[in-house]
C-alpha positions as CSV (number, residue, x, y, z in Angstrom):
1,M,74.1,-11.5,141.9
2,A,72.2,-14.7,142.1
3,V,68.4,-14.6,142.5
4,A,66.6,-17.8,143.2
5,D,63.6,-19.7,144.6
6,G,62.7,-23.3,144.5
7,E,62.0,-23.3,140.7
8,K,63.8,-20.4,139.1
9,F,67.4,-19.1,139.0
10,N,68.9,-16.0,137.4
11,L,72.4,-14.6,137.5
12,F,73.1,-10.9,137.1
13,Q,76.2,-8.8,136.9
14,N,76.3,-5.6,138.8
15,T,78.0,-2.8,136.8
16,G,77.1,-0.2,139.4
17,D,78.0,-0.1,143.1
18,E,76.2,-1.1,146.4
19,A,74.4,2.2,146.7
20,N,73.4,2.4,143.0
21,P,73.3,-1.2,141.6
22,A,72.9,-1.6,137.8
23,L,72.1,-5.2,137.0
24,T,72.6,-6.9,133.7
25,A,71.1,-10.3,133.1
26,L,73.7,-13.1,132.3
27,P,72.7,-15.9,130.0
28,E,70.3,-18.4,131.5
29,T,72.0,-21.5,133.0
30,D,70.5,-24.9,133.3
31,V,70.5,-26.1,136.9
32,E,70.8,-29.8,137.5
33,S,68.9,-30.9,140.6
34,A,71.2,-32.2,143.3
35,N,68.5,-34.4,145.0
36,K,69.8,-33.7,148.5
37,G,66.9,-31.8,149.9
38,S,65.2,-32.6,153.2
39,G,62.3,-34.3,151.6
40,S,64.1,-36.7,149.4
41,N,64.1,-39.7,151.7
42,H,60.4,-39.7,152.4
43,Q,58.1,-42.0,150.6
44,N,55.4,-40.3,148.6
45,S,51.9,-40.9,149.7
46,S,48.7,-38.9,150.1
47,S,49.6,-38.3,153.7
48,N,53.1,-37.2,152.9
49,P,53.0,-35.0,149.7
50,D,56.7,-33.9,149.9
51,Q,57.7,-34.6,146.3
52,S,57.4,-31.0,145.2
53,Q,59.3,-29.7,148.2
54,A,62.0,-32.3,147.6
55,A,62.2,-31.2,144.0
56,E,62.6,-27.5,145.2
57,D,65.3,-28.5,147.7
58,G,67.1,-30.5,145.1
59,F,67.0,-27.5,142.7
60,A,68.5,-25.3,145.5
61,G,71.3,-27.9,145.9
62,G,71.9,-27.7,142.1
63,I,72.1,-23.9,142.3
64,A,74.7,-24.2,145.1
65,D,76.7,-26.8,143.1
66,L,76.6,-24.4,140.1
67,L,77.7,-21.4,142.1
68,N,80.4,-23.4,143.9
69,K,81.8,-24.5,140.5
70,R,81.8,-21.0,139.1
71,V,83.6,-19.7,142.2
72,L,86.2,-22.5,142.1
73,D,86.7,-21.8,138.3
74,G,87.3,-18.1,139.1
75,K,84.2,-17.0,137.2
76,I,82.7,-15.3,140.3
77,A,84.8,-13.1,142.5
78,D,82.0,-11.4,144.5
79,L,78.6,-12.7,145.1
80,V,75.3,-11.6,146.6
81,I,72.5,-14.1,146.9
82,I,68.9,-13.2,147.0
83,A,66.6,-16.1,147.6
84,A,63.3,-17.2,149.0
85,P,63.8,-18.0,152.7
86,R,63.6,-21.8,152.4
87,T,65.7,-21.8,149.3
88,L,68.4,-19.7,151.0
89,G,68.4,-22.2,153.9
90,E,69.0,-25.1,151.4
91,L,71.7,-23.2,149.6
92,R,73.6,-22.5,152.8
93,K,73.9,-26.3,153.5
94,S,76.0,-26.7,150.3
95,Y,78.2,-23.6,150.2
96,H,81.9,-24.4,149.5
97,K,84.4,-22.7,151.7
98,K,85.6,-20.6,148.7
99,L,82.0,-19.5,148.0
100,S,81.6,-18.4,151.6
101,E,84.8,-16.3,151.1
102,V,83.4,-14.4,148.1
103,L,79.9,-14.1,149.5
104,R,79.3,-10.4,150.1
105,G,75.7,-10.7,151.4
106,E,72.5,-12.6,151.4
107,I,69.0,-11.3,151.2
108,S,66.2,-13.6,152.3
109,K,63.4,-12.5,149.9
110,D,61.7,-14.1,146.9
111,L,62.4,-11.7,144.0
112,T,62.4,-14.2,141.1
113,G,60.2,-12.9,138.4
114,H,60.3,-9.3,139.7
115,P,61.5,-6.5,137.5
116,L,65.2,-5.5,137.7
117,Q,64.2,-2.2,139.3
118,D,62.7,-4.1,142.3
119,I,65.8,-6.2,142.7
120,E,68.1,-3.2,142.4
121,K,66.0,-1.3,145.0
122,T,66.2,-4.2,147.4
123,I,70.0,-4.4,147.1
124,A,70.4,-0.7,147.6
125,A,68.3,-0.8,150.7
126,A,70.2,-3.8,152.2
């Protein structure tokens, strides 16, 4: 399970099943910004305050890079991604073919910072 927004990223392992998920947090991982977001080519000015959005898009690209690497290294065999809508859109732009093959589902919802119970309930209801 990957749970993300434009600033936070957490990985969880599901030791339950789809109907009764039981998530365990995996060690935190540093995400390196990929700087390929939609706002990265704009000049920064008071009339174009896209720098924070570009940073969030770059962070999403970094998450995709990290997930792609873990899938290619055989560390992730099944994956569900829960992400804020814009972050999910940015992630999709960078999915490797192998990641798409192990992707079991996507949930377009911002659940970063929510208790594990909320995340598990959302998964069970999906």
